[in-house]
Steps between C-alpha positions, in 0.01 A plus 500: 500500500362369826532160665173410674568297815169309472600371153817325622332188641672186629685411181624852433435741216684559172474845342631623165448853377644759264513868595600809305780716641257790545352304795823550701578862602877467559555307176294762317726773643819342367334464159397867501854607596633306199715269712332184374250376242286195560476289185240258639238508775585350839407132531449356847445139603463405865384232739346583837457249782377532856721338764420536872361852465778609263429571138798389294529658155755365252513676167682602186496837322627555148509770235741647246655846517724723291762694695792711381813287452747575779785532246357667186156629611316324215180319603568157651211255526505281807270236647395570857417189701458486877386224733374579849367337814299697756320422825195698608332501844200683644678574829873500560587242766661604827848357494658438841838367600556177696458672838160632395607861475362708216833626365578237238800486272273500194173683450215379279612750235849348508343160434352634174135501600272757335190609684172550311149611591167404352406218269737582213873551446602763244783352294569810285770637731674162522502454121630853447777444757607173338524660154707788637738262678544288188590787263858452377758734654733504198300414188698432184376520141742214422776319686767643271378863518800733462328802656574867437835667438611676817645791299244584230193299607466307173326162512784251445252230392421697185855600400841591636516869580867555418597627844838386627476223749630598840621296795234553764684343793559826685628332817828400338531778241799652684691171463440476125849624402684357799800291398707281730873482430632149546 
């Protein structure tokens, strides 16, 4: 999954490709640990343009994953879509302040420039990073998921467990029986 600099040209370059999860080492690790299952391969579409020595890459990554529901632990399918914009340079520019001193407020890294060497840019790490960042933090199998019973662990989506419901507001539990005489 390389972007050849010579192929960009004056009008830019559009690339579309599909990669299996096995191509990405970190994604493969989370699959092997059982934290996530990829239901579809990773689809990438991007446009690269050359502007004044910068290579601007604008792209979109998408796939579908199954993660454990954050309430009931059943598999929850979720679409993963991420858009990104990156700027690549061969050499990081020297940024100076107005007086010409070389201690600027912002460095080239702070400006979001990524340095590359050679005639190609490897996009595998960028795609992997974008998928990881787009994974849902609290996946749900459905919006009205009732979760697990806190006492017996039964899945409340399947049936009521019969446990007595308890007031879980511990902060004010001491005031529960407080009565004010008028």
